[in-house]
Structure formats: structure tokens, C-alpha cells
C-alpha atoms as a printed R data frame, in Angstrom:
    type eleno elety resid chain resno      x       y       z
1   ATOM     1    CA   MET     A     1 14.287 101.315 -85.143
2   ATOM     2    CA   VAL     A     2 17.739 101.930 -83.690
3   ATOM     3    CA   GLU     A     3 19.036 105.443 -84.283
4   ATOM     4    CA   LYS     A     4 22.607 105.876 -85.477
5   ATOM     5    CA   ARG     A     5 24.458 108.220 -83.190
6   ATOM     6    CA   PRO     A     6 28.089 108.778 -84.288
7   ATOM     7    CA   ALA     A     7 29.239 109.930 -80.856
8   ATOM     8    CA   LEU     A     8 27.736 106.903 -79.099
9   ATOM     9    CA   SER     A     9 29.115 104.563 -81.741
10  ATOM    10    CA   PHE     A    10 32.588 106.081 -81.373
11  ATOM    11    CA   LEU     A    11 32.435 105.798 -77.582
12  ATOM    12    CA   SER     A    12 31.356 102.142 -77.735
13  ATOM    13    CA   HIS     A    13 34.220 101.333 -80.091
14  ATOM    14    CA   VAL     A    14 36.687 103.092 -77.776
15  ATOM    15    CA   VAL     A    15 35.441 101.046 -74.823
16  ATOM    16    CA   LEU     A    16 35.688  97.814 -76.826
17  ATOM    17    CA   ILE     A    17 39.207  98.617 -78.002
18  ATOM    18    CA   LEU     A    18 40.301  99.440 -74.442
19  ATOM    19    CA   GLY     A    19 38.797  96.171 -73.239
20  ATOM    20    CA   VAL     A    20 40.664  94.213 -75.918
21  ATOM    21    CA   LEU     A    21 43.932  95.946 -75.053
22  ATOM    22    CA   ILE     A    22 43.516  95.242 -71.342
23  ATOM    23    CA   VAL     A    23 42.870  91.556 -72.011
24  ATOM    24    CA   ALA     A    24 45.451  91.121 -74.785
25  ATOM    25    CA   PHE     A    25 48.376  93.028 -73.230
26  ATOM    26    CA   PRO     A    26 49.298  90.329 -70.649
27  ATOM    27    CA   VAL     A    27 49.181  87.720 -73.424
28  ATOM    28    CA   TYR     A    28 51.453  89.897 -75.559
29  ATOM    29    CA   VAL     A    29 53.905  90.340 -72.679
30  ATOM    30    CA   THR     A    30 53.891  86.576 -72.110
31  ATOM    31    CA   PHE     A    31 54.701  85.927 -75.759
32  ATOM    32    CA   ILE     A    32 57.457  88.562 -75.823
33  ATOM    33    CA   ALA     A    33 59.013  87.064 -72.681
34  ATOM    34    CA   SER     A    34 58.994  83.638 -74.314
35  ATOM    35    CA   THR     A    35 61.144  84.981 -77.168
36  ATOM    36    CA   GLN     A    36 63.859  86.345 -74.874
37  ATOM    37    CA   THR     A    37 66.447  84.710 -72.657
38  ATOM    38    CA   SER     A    38 65.979  84.378 -68.929
39  ATOM    39    CA   GLU     A    39 68.771  86.915 -68.336
40  ATOM    40    CA   GLN     A    40 67.088  89.508 -70.530
41  ATOM    41    CA   ILE     A    41 63.818  89.087 -68.627
42  ATOM    42    CA   VAL     A    42 65.360  89.294 -65.156
43  ATOM    43    CA   GLN     A    43 68.079  91.888 -65.656
44  ATOM    44    CA   ASN     A    44 66.249  94.375 -67.861
45  ATOM    45    CA   ALA     A    45 63.908  96.570 -65.844
46  ATOM    46    CA   PRO     A    46 61.459  97.153 -67.335
47  ATOM    47    CA   MET     A    47 61.515  94.205 -69.716
48  ATOM    48    CA   SER     A    48 61.766  95.019 -73.393
49  ATOM    49    CA   LEU     A    49 58.448  94.802 -75.233
50  ATOM    50    CA   THR     A    50 60.045  93.912 -78.561
51  ATOM    51    CA   PRO     A    51 60.492  90.271 -79.629
52  ATOM    52    CA   GLY     A    52 63.834  88.638 -78.878
53  ATOM    53    CA   ASN     A    53 65.801  86.065 -80.855
54  ATOM    54    CA   ASN     A    54 65.452  83.135 -78.436
55  ATOM    55    CA   ILE     A    55 62.023  81.964 -79.539
56  ATOM    56    CA   THR     A    56 63.150  78.673 -81.076
57  ATOM    57    CA   GLU     A    57 65.218  77.647 -78.057
58  ATOM    58    CA   SER     A    58 62.494  78.595 -75.565
59  ATOM    59    CA   TYR     A    59 59.722  76.629 -77.242
60  ATOM    60    CA   LYS     A    60 62.004  73.688 -78.033
61  ATOM    61    CA   THR     A    61 63.024  73.435 -74.381
62  ATOM    62    CA   ALA     A    62 59.415  73.776 -73.245
63  ATOM    63    CA   LEU     A    63 58.080  71.104 -75.608
64  ATOM    64    CA   PHE     A    64 60.853  68.519 -75.418
65  ATOM    65    CA   GLY     A    65 62.589  69.351 -72.137
66  ATOM    66    CA   GLY     A    66 66.306  69.590 -71.565
67  ATOM    67    CA   THR     A    67 68.923  71.521 -69.637
68  ATOM    68    CA   THR     A    68 68.910  75.315 -69.659
69  ATOM    69    CA   GLN     A    69 71.832  77.735 -69.579
70  ATOM    70    CA   TYR     A    70 71.608  77.842 -65.778
71  ATOM    71    CA   GLY     A    71 71.887  74.076 -65.568
72  ATOM    72    CA   SER     A    72 68.243  73.635 -64.594
73  ATOM    73    CA   LYS     A    73 66.509  70.529 -65.883
74  ATOM    74    CA   VAL     A    74 63.175  71.260 -67.563
75  ATOM    75    CA   SER     A    75 60.575  68.530 -68.048
76  ATOM    76    CA   ALA     A    76 58.891  68.208 -71.414
77  ATOM    77    CA   VAL     A    77 55.388  69.652 -71.455
78  ATOM    78    CA   GLY     A    78 54.232  67.564 -74.416
79  ATOM    79    CA   ARG     A    79 53.007  64.856 -72.048
80  ATOM    80    CA   MET     A    80 51.352  67.485 -69.822
81  ATOM    81    CA   LEU     A    81 49.484  68.908 -72.803
82  ATOM    82    CA   TRP     A    82 48.259  65.421 -73.685
83  ATOM    83    CA   VAL     A    83 47.083  64.793 -70.111
84  ATOM    84    CA   SER     A    84 45.207  68.091 -70.069
85  ATOM    85    CA   PHE     A    85 43.655  67.424 -73.475
86  ATOM    86    CA   VAL     A    86 42.409  63.941 -72.592
87  ATOM    87    CA   THR     A    87 41.096  65.118 -69.227
88  ATOM    88    CA   ALA     A    88 39.303  68.122 -70.735
89  ATOM    89    CA   MET     A    89 37.737  66.027 -73.516
90  ATOM    90    CA   VAL     A    90 36.501  63.327 -71.126
91  ATOM    91    CA   ILE     A    91 35.085  65.926 -68.729
92  ATOM    92    CA   ALA     A    92 33.354  67.906 -71.500
93  ATOM    93    CA   ILE     A    93 31.891  64.901 -73.319
94  ATOM    94    CA   GLY     A    94 31.024  63.099 -70.089
95  ATOM    95    CA   LYS     A    95 29.235  66.127 -68.649
96  ATOM    96    CA   ILE     A    96 27.184  66.576 -71.815
97  ATOM    97    CA   ILE     A    97 26.178  62.903 -72.080
98  ATOM    98    CA   ILE     A    98 25.225  62.536 -68.426
99  ATOM    99    CA   SER     A    99 23.404  65.872 -68.357
100 ATOM   100    CA   LEU     A   100 21.449  65.095 -71.530
101 ATOM   101    CA   LEU     A   101 20.301  61.732 -70.210
102 ATOM   102    CA   SER     A   102 19.502  63.138 -66.758
103 ATOM   103    CA   ALA     A   103 17.439  65.997 -68.185
104 ATOM   104    CA   PHE     A   104 15.698  63.609 -70.592
105 ATOM   105    CA   ALA     A   105 14.709  61.326 -67.715
106 ATOM   106    CA   VAL     A   106 13.513  64.190 -65.516
107 ATOM   107    CA   VAL     A   107 11.367  65.765 -68.241
108 ATOM   108    CA   TYR     A   108  9.929  62.821 -70.166
109 ATOM   109    CA   PHE     A   109  9.655  59.965 -67.654
110 ATOM   110    CA   ARG     A   110  7.309  59.526 -64.727
111 ATOM   111    CA   PHE     A   111  8.719  57.984 -61.585
112 ATOM   112    CA   PRO     A   112  8.295  58.554 -57.836
113 ATOM   113    CA   LEU     A   113  9.922  61.629 -56.324
114 ATOM   114    CA   LYS     A   114 10.982  62.926 -59.736
115 ATOM   115    CA   ASN     A   115 10.919  66.599 -58.728
116 ATOM   116    CA   LEU     A   116 12.685  65.869 -55.449
117 ATOM   117    CA   ILE     A   117 15.491  64.092 -57.275
118 ATOM   118    CA   PHE     A   118 15.895  66.985 -59.694
119 ATOM   119    CA   TRP     A   119 16.066  69.541 -56.893
120 ATOM   120    CA   MET     A   120 18.582  67.370 -55.049
121 ATOM   121    CA   ILE     A   121 20.740  67.561 -58.171
122 ATOM   122    CA   PHE     A   122 20.183  71.306 -58.435
123 ATOM   123    CA   VAL     A   123 21.045  71.931 -54.769
124 ATOM   124    CA   THR     A   124 24.584  70.650 -55.400
125 ATOM   125    CA   LEU     A   125 25.224  73.977 -57.155
126 ATOM   126    CA   MET     A   126 25.136  75.623 -53.735
127 ATOM   127    CA   LEU     A   127 27.894  73.401 -52.348
128 ATOM   128    CA   PRO     A   128 31.414  74.750 -52.841
129 ATOM   129    CA   VAL     A   129 33.975  72.412 -54.359
130 ATOM   130    CA   GLU     A   130 35.947  72.320 -51.110
131 ATOM   131    CA   VAL     A   131 32.999  70.704 -49.301
132 ATOM   132    CA   ARG     A   132 32.930  67.739 -51.697
133 ATOM   133    CA   ILE     A   133 36.606  67.400 -52.451
134 ATOM   134    CA   GLY     A   134 37.558  65.480 -49.282
135 ATOM   135    CA   PRO     A   135 34.960  62.697 -49.590
136 ATOM   136    CA   THR     A   136 35.549  62.531 -53.357
137 ATOM   137    CA   TYR     A   137 39.272  62.074 -52.838
138 ATOM   138    CA   GLU     A   138 38.601  59.286 -50.326
139 ATOM   139    CA   VAL     A   139 36.421  57.444 -52.849
140 ATOM   140    CA   VAL     A   140 38.942  57.885 -55.676
141 ATOM   141    CA   SER     A   141 41.783  56.709 -53.444
142 ATOM   142    CA   SER     A   142 39.809  53.665 -52.273
143 ATOM   143    CA   LEU     A   143 39.104  52.670 -55.876
144 ATOM   144    CA   GLY     A   144 42.790  52.916 -56.805
145 ATOM   145    CA   MET     A   145 42.216  55.719 -59.300
146 ATOM   146    CA   LEU     A   146 45.029  58.015 -58.184
147 ATOM   147    CA   ASN     A   147 47.517  59.001 -60.895
148 ATOM   148    CA   SER     A   148 45.168  57.948 -63.679
149 ATOM   149    CA   PHE     A   149 43.046  59.584 -66.348
150 ATOM   150    CA   ALA     A   150 39.962  58.101 -64.699
151 ATOM   151    CA   GLY     A   151 40.816  59.742 -61.380
152 ATOM   152    CA   LEU     A   152 41.431  63.090 -63.069
153 ATOM   153    CA   SER     A   153 38.202  63.151 -65.070
154 ATOM   154    CA   ILE     A   154 35.422  60.860 -63.820
155 ATOM   155    CA   PRO     A   155 34.788  62.656 -60.481
156 ATOM   156    CA   LEU     A   156 34.269  65.925 -62.409
157 ATOM   157    CA   ILE     A   157 31.866  64.809 -65.139
158 ATOM   158    CA   ALA     A   158 28.634  65.273 -63.180
159 ATOM   159    CA   SER     A   159 27.149  68.724 -63.806
160 ATOM   160    CA   ALA     A   160 24.024  70.136 -62.201
161 ATOM   161    CA   THR     A   161 24.345  73.286 -64.317
162 ATOM   162    CA   ALA     A   162 24.250  71.426 -67.627
163 ATOM   163    CA   THR     A   163 21.401  69.212 -66.384
164 ATOM   164    CA   PHE     A   164 19.386  72.286 -65.461
165 ATOM   165    CA   LEU     A   165 20.036  73.980 -68.820
166 ATOM   166    CA   PHE     A   166 19.045  70.899 -70.842
167 ATOM   167    CA   ARG     A   167 15.960  70.404 -68.670
168 ATOM   168    CA   GLN     A   168 14.840  73.967 -69.322
169 ATOM   169    CA   PHE     A   169 15.364  73.486 -73.047
170 ATOM   170    CA   PHE     A   170 13.506  70.161 -73.162
171 ATOM   171    CA   LEU     A   171 10.534  71.817 -71.435
172 ATOM   172    CA   THR     A   172 10.248  74.190 -74.408
173 ATOM   173    CA   VAL     A   173  9.990  71.355 -76.950
174 ATOM   174    CA   PRO     A   174  6.364  71.264 -78.209
175 ATOM   175    CA   ASP     A   175  4.250  68.342 -77.022
176 ATOM   176    CA   GLU     A   176  3.184  67.834 -80.642
177 ATOM   177    CA   LEU     A   177  6.641  66.470 -81.421
178 ATOM   178    CA   VAL     A   178  6.290  63.891 -78.669
179 ATOM   179    CA   GLU     A   179  2.854  62.850 -79.907
180 ATOM   180    CA   ALA     A   180  4.079  62.660 -83.512
181 ATOM   181    CA   ALA     A   181  6.957  60.429 -82.449
182 ATOM   182    CA   ARG     A   182  4.565  58.135 -80.597
183 ATOM   183    CA   ILE     A   183  2.271  57.896 -83.639
184 ATOM   184    CA   ASP     A   184  5.289  56.976 -85.790
185 ATOM   185    CA   GLY     A   185  6.106  54.204 -83.325
186 ATOM   186    CA   ALA     A   186  9.303  55.782 -82.018
187 ATOM   187    CA   GLY     A   187 10.437  54.602 -78.607
188 ATOM   188    CA   PRO     A   188 11.943  56.872 -75.951
189 ATOM   189    CA   MET     A   189 15.556  56.439 -77.066
190 ATOM   190    CA   ARG     A   190 14.689  56.906 -80.742
191 ATOM   191    CA   PHE     A   191 12.816  60.101 -79.875
192 ATOM   192    CA   PHE     A   192 15.860  61.193 -77.887
193 ATOM   193    CA   LYS     A   193 18.279  60.397 -80.723
194 ATOM   194    CA   ASP     A   194 16.246  61.568 -83.723
195 ATOM   195    CA   VAL     A   195 14.407  64.565 -82.273
196 ATOM   196    CA   LEU     A   196 15.974  65.959 -79.114
197 ATOM   197    CA   LEU     A   197 19.641  65.603 -80.034
198 ATOM   198    CA   PRO     A   198 19.353  67.485 -83.379
199 ATOM   199    CA   LEU     A   199 17.395  70.249 -81.648
200 ATOM   200    CA   SER     A   200 20.048  70.480 -78.916
201 ATOM   201    CA   THR     A   201 23.048  70.803 -81.228
202 ATOM   202    CA   THR     A   202 23.765  74.479 -80.568
203 ATOM   203    CA   SER     A   203 23.326  74.091 -76.806
204 ATOM   204    CA   ILE     A   204 25.639  71.080 -76.824
205 ATOM   205    CA   ALA     A   205 28.281  73.033 -78.765
206 ATOM   206    CA   ALA     A   206 28.136  75.985 -76.360
207 ATOM   207    CA   LEU     A   207 28.373  73.714 -73.324
208 ATOM   208    CA   PHE     A   208 31.230  71.763 -74.881
209 ATOM   209    CA   VAL     A   209 33.316  74.928 -75.213
210 ATOM   210    CA   ILE     A   210 32.594  75.963 -71.625
211 ATOM   211    CA   GLN     A   211 33.212  72.520 -70.156
212 ATOM   212    CA   PHE     A   212 36.377  71.921 -72.207
213 ATOM   213    CA   ILE     A   213 37.902  75.120 -70.829
214 ATOM   214    CA   TYR     A   214 36.695  74.142 -67.344
215 ATOM   215    CA   GLY     A   215 38.437  70.783 -67.620
216 ATOM   216    CA   TRP     A   216 41.583  72.266 -69.175
217 ATOM   217    CA   ASN     A   217 42.023  74.805 -66.364
218 ATOM   218    CA   GLN     A   218 41.666  72.329 -63.496
219 ATOM   219    CA   TYR     A   219 44.363  72.766 -60.849
220 ATOM   220    CA   LEU     A   220 43.095  71.941 -57.345
221 ATOM   221    CA   TRP     A   221 41.748  68.465 -58.131
222 ATOM   222    CA   PRO     A   222 44.822  67.289 -60.120
223 ATOM   223    CA   LEU     A   223 46.988  68.645 -57.325
224 ATOM   224    CA   LEU     A   224 45.337  66.145 -54.961
225 ATOM   225    CA   VAL     A   225 45.052  63.043 -57.131
226 ATOM   226    CA   THR     A   226 48.405  63.137 -58.958
227 ATOM   227    CA   THR     A   227 51.807  62.463 -57.445
228 ATOM   228    CA   HIS     A   228 53.616  61.194 -60.543
229 ATOM   229    CA   GLU     A   229 55.061  63.773 -62.895
230 ATOM   230    CA   ASN     A   230 53.852  61.913 -65.990
231 ATOM   231    CA   MET     A   231 50.241  62.571 -64.918
232 ATOM   232    CA   TYR     A   232 50.594  66.302 -64.290
233 ATOM   233    CA   PRO     A   233 48.302  68.501 -66.434
234 ATOM   234    CA   ILE     A   234 49.759  71.585 -68.048
235 ATOM   235    CA   VAL     A   235 48.460  73.985 -65.374
236 ATOM   236    CA   MET     A   236 50.332  72.056 -62.686
237 ATOM   237    CA   GLY     A   237 53.356  71.911 -64.956
238 ATOM   238    CA   ILE     A   238 53.536  75.692 -65.107
239 ATOM   239    CA   LYS     A   239 53.422  75.892 -61.317
240 ATOM   240    CA   GLN     A   240 56.165  73.279 -60.979
241 ATOM   241    CA   MET     A   241 58.441  75.293 -63.271
242 ATOM   242    CA   ILE     A   242 58.338  78.331 -61.006
243 ATOM   243    CA   SER     A   243 61.109  77.640 -58.525
244 ATOM   244    CA   GLY     A   244 61.052  78.794 -54.951
245 ATOM   245    CA   GLY     A   245 63.832  80.044 -52.721
246 ATOM   246    CA   ASP     A   246 67.204  80.755 -54.306
247 ATOM   247    CA   ALA     A   247 66.701  78.492 -57.327
248 ATOM   248    CA   ALA     A   248 66.690  80.248 -60.675
249 ATOM   249    CA   THR     A   249 63.424  80.256 -62.578
250 ATOM   250    CA   GLU     A   250 63.671  79.924 -66.346
251 ATOM   251    CA   TRP     A   251 61.053  82.551 -67.066
252 ATOM   252    CA   ASN     A   252 61.379  82.296 -70.831
253 ATOM   253    CA   VAL     A   253 60.494  78.578 -70.669
254 ATOM   254    CA   VAL     A   254 57.675  79.282 -68.216
255 ATOM   255    CA   MET     A   255 56.223  81.896 -70.541
256 ATOM   256    CA   ALA     A   256 56.608  79.608 -73.562
257 ATOM   257    CA   THR     A   257 54.747  76.903 -71.651
258 ATOM   258    CA   ALA     A   258 52.015  79.391 -70.756
259 ATOM   259    CA   ILE     A   259 51.579  80.277 -74.434
260 ATOM   260    CA   LEU     A   260 51.408  76.582 -75.357
261 ATOM   261    CA   ALA     A   261 48.804  76.076 -72.624
262 ATOM   262    CA   MET     A   262 46.632  78.821 -74.142
263 ATOM   263    CA   LEU     A   263 46.600  77.387 -77.660
264 ATOM   264    CA   PRO     A   264 44.220  74.378 -77.334
265 ATOM   265    CA   PRO     A   265 41.373  76.216 -75.542
266 ATOM   266    CA   ALA     A   266 41.844  79.197 -77.865
267 ATOM   267    CA   ALA     A   267 41.616  76.853 -80.863
268 ATOM   268    CA   VAL     A   268 38.429  75.271 -79.499
269 ATOM   269    CA   VAL     A   269 36.828  78.694 -79.017
270 ATOM   270    CA   LEU     A   270 37.843  79.908 -82.486
271 ATOM   271    CA   LEU     A   271 36.759  76.730 -84.286
272 ATOM   272    CA   MET     A   272 33.424  76.573 -82.478
273 ATOM   273    CA   GLN     A   273 32.789  80.295 -82.157
274 ATOM   274    CA   LYS     A   274 29.795  80.304 -84.483
275 ATOM   275    CA   TRP     A   275 28.098  77.418 -82.679
276 ATOM   276    CA   PHE     A   276 29.060  78.801 -79.274
277 ATOM   277    CA   VAL     A   277 27.478  82.202 -79.895
278 ATOM   278    CA   LYS     A   278 24.421  80.660 -81.534
279 ATOM   279    CA   GLY     A   279 23.928  78.307 -78.623
280 ATOM   280    CA   LEU     A   280 23.982  81.204 -76.153
281 ATOM   281    CA   VAL     A   281 21.760  83.681 -78.022
282 ATOM   282    CA   ASP     A   282 19.545  81.635 -80.313
283 ATOM   283    CA   THR     A   283 16.061  81.344 -78.861
284 ATOM   284    CA   GLU     A   284 14.328  79.813 -81.866
285 ATOM   285    CA   LYS     A   285 14.930  76.103 -81.380
């Protein structure tokens, strides 16, 4: 039985509130900056923390592009958001499908060198991305997949982490279920579809959230495989908006774009929060 200690409860709530404030304050500052003009952001030191009256113009310019008050031309981020969304969805769904099938094969099929193959997959976790990125780029370039959705997503859909997690879960499935499926005349794929997939729903949901955010936040790989502006994801778009040298940076548009870039992954987390938490903590499969 857990004892109720008011002092400890108060302290834990204080720590949680401080943690929320530390995480939320930069987001709040970003939103406030997106409601002000670029002059107000640059000239006022420190920047005002109250909302401005330029919110409509900032988000309109960010979404649809146009020319700012400094004469700078801003590209529309609507296309960038679409590129990021498609890439993130393909990466998340592709990782889950490939990992499910890989784990299913490793656990339930007998073939030569099965354990060696699994550990070869697992060892890839120890290789940093930079080690694989050169050869992967060469393959993608040779196949003519530069500046395409396929080039942005397909090289990133393999996941040793997800394969390992599904393998560990499949090992906990009782053998009685396998025997019952065999008695009912179910083949391997029917057993996979009717038994394993329903049992894996919460794990799939949790991995989808993680992998969607992973795909959405990609920067290094798109930086290599995209040279056309219409294939830039939103993360690259934000970087392109920050001018170097003496060029003026439209910080209100940059901040508005940053807020827009946060919305899809935040929506995915909020909509799938229940499944995400259950998939991480639920041990009774």
C-alpha cells in the first residue's frame, strides 16, 4: 500500500510543473514571436512576451508564400508540410510492416542461420547513421531516386529496433495459441493476421507515434537527396528561411513556420496518446 505523504506529493507536483514550464516556454516564445512583426522581434530587447497583432499576416505568408515588408520572397510551406507528412507516413508504416514480417519470420519459421541473420540485423543498431549514409546515397543516386518521395522514405524504413521489439513480444505469445491455430487449419499468414496482429495493436500504435515523429524530424538525409525546392521537407524549409550574412531574416514567418511544423506530430501524439501509453506500459498482452 502506497502511503500518502502531502509534502512528497507537493514536491512531485512542483517538479512536474517546473518541467512543463521549461519545455513549454520556448514553444510559447515561438508562438508570441509569430504574432509580431519582424521589426518588433529584432528591435525590442528583450522581445515582448505578449501577443502581437500580426498573427494573420505571419501565418498567411508562411502557408501561401509571398513578399514581406523587407522585400524578401518567402516560399509557401504548404508543399513542405505535405512532403514531410507523406515521408513520415511512409517511413512509419513501412517500418512497422517490415519489422512485423521480419520478427514473424525469425520467431516462427525454421531456416538455416536464423539466429545469425537476426543478430546481423540487431548489430546494425551499433552503426551510426553517418557510416551508412554514404553507401546509401550512392545506391539511391544510381537508382534515380533523388528528389523523390521514394528516395526520401524507402532507405529509412528498415528498423532493427522495431524488429527486436516485435521479436521479443512474439516470444511471449503462448505456444498454445500456435497449436490451436494449427488444429483449426490456419496457415502461417492467417495465424499472423488473425492472432498476432490483434495482439500487437498497442505495440504497433506506440511504434507508429515514435516512427512518425522520427520521419517528420528528418534533416540530414533530405539534405543529401533533395536539390529541388518542391521536395524540401518542413525542417529543411525552416533552415532555408534563416538567411545568412547581411540578408534580413523574417523571424515572424520563421516562427510561424516552426509552429506549423509542430502541429502534425503534436496532433498524432494527442490523438494516439491512450494507445501510445498503453503500448509502452501494458504488460498483459
